[in-house]
N, C-alpha and C positions, 0 to 999 in steps of 0.2 A: 209584772212580776218576772224576775229573772229565773231562767231555767238552770237547774243544777246539772252537772255532768253525769249524774247517775239517777236512774229511775227510782221512784218510791212505789212500794207495793202495799196495797190495802187489802187486808184479809179478814174473813169471818171464819173462825174455826168452829166446826160443827160440834154438836153435843156429844158425839161418839168419841171425840178426842179430848185429851186433858187440857183444862184451862191453864195448867202450869206452862204450857208452850208459849203463852203470851210474854211472860217475864223472861223466858229463855231467849226468845227471838229479839226482844229489846236489848238484852245483854250482848248477843252475838252480832246483830245487824244495826243496832242503834236506830236512828230516825229514818232509815231506809225502809223500815217495815212498820206499818200501823195495823195492829191486829186487835180484834175483839172476839169474844166467845159467845156463842149462841145463848148459853144459859144465863149469861150476864146481861145481854142486851134484849133478848126476846123471851127468855124464860124456858125452863125445862118443858119438854113435851110439845114444843112448837113444831108444826108440820113442816115437811121438807119443802112444800110449795111456798109457805110463808118465809122460810129461811132464805130460799133462793130469791124471792121477790124483794125482801128487805136488803139482802146483799147487793142485788142489782141496783136498787134505788140509791143505795149509799156508795155505789161504785166499788164494791169489794168482791174479790174472788173468794169462793167458798172452798175451804180445805176440809176434806172429809174422808172417812174410810167406808162410807156408805155409797160405794160407787154405783151399784145397780140402780138404786132409786133416783139418784141425781142424773145419771146418764139418760135414764128413761124420760125424766122431766125435760132435759135439754132436747131430746129427740122429738118431743111433742111440739117444739117450736117456742118454748118458754125462753125469752131472752135471758142472758146471763153475762156477767162481767168476768167469766172464767171459772173453771172448776179445777181444783187440785186434788187428785185422788191418791191416797196411799193405801198399801195393803194393810189390812187390819193388823195392828201390832198388839200383843197381849199384855204389855206392861207400859207404864207411864214413861219410863226411860226410853224404851224402844220407840214409842210414839213420838217423843220429843226429838230423838235422833233422826227419824224418818222425816218429820216436818222440817227440821233444819236442812236436811239434804235437798228436799223439794224446794224450799224457799231459796236456797243458794242457787239452784238451777234456774228458778224463775227469774231471779235478779239478773243472772247472766244472760238469759234470754231477752229480758227487757233492755239491758244495756246494749245488746246487739240490735236494738230497734225492733225486736219482735213484740207482737201484741199478745195480750192475754184474753181480752174480751172475746167471747164466743168460742174459745178454745178449751180443750180438756187436756190437762197435763197429768200423766199417770206415772207414779214412781212405783216400780215393781219391787218385790222383796229382794231381788238380785241387785238393786240399786240402779237399774236401767231406767231412764226417763224417756217416755214417748209423748209426742204432742200430736193432737189431732183436732180437727174442726168437725164438730157435730153438724151434719147437714140439717138445715132448718127448713 
């Protein structure tokens, strides 16, 4: 299989974020992003542990505004294929805009040969992105 010049990002969008982000990401980033929503693939009310396990098994990064619970999971040593955290946005439009900014930064990180697995990417309300590796 031939490699393309740009990385492809696989995402699982958590239930706390709007599923409308899926179609928006497809319009903006085309086939560079493959996204799914928790409510559609796992169902509403799925535990954070099950969300992270499913995403990891399917090689997807979890995007969520539920930063406390997912960071705690990662700190317990639960493997993950990356976590993308955004500040909780109170409208669907703001959520989509924040997700787009985070995904754009993630794609740039990956194009620069950066890895996402095992790393946490935090997009602050200010728009600042930080990357950290959770000690396992």
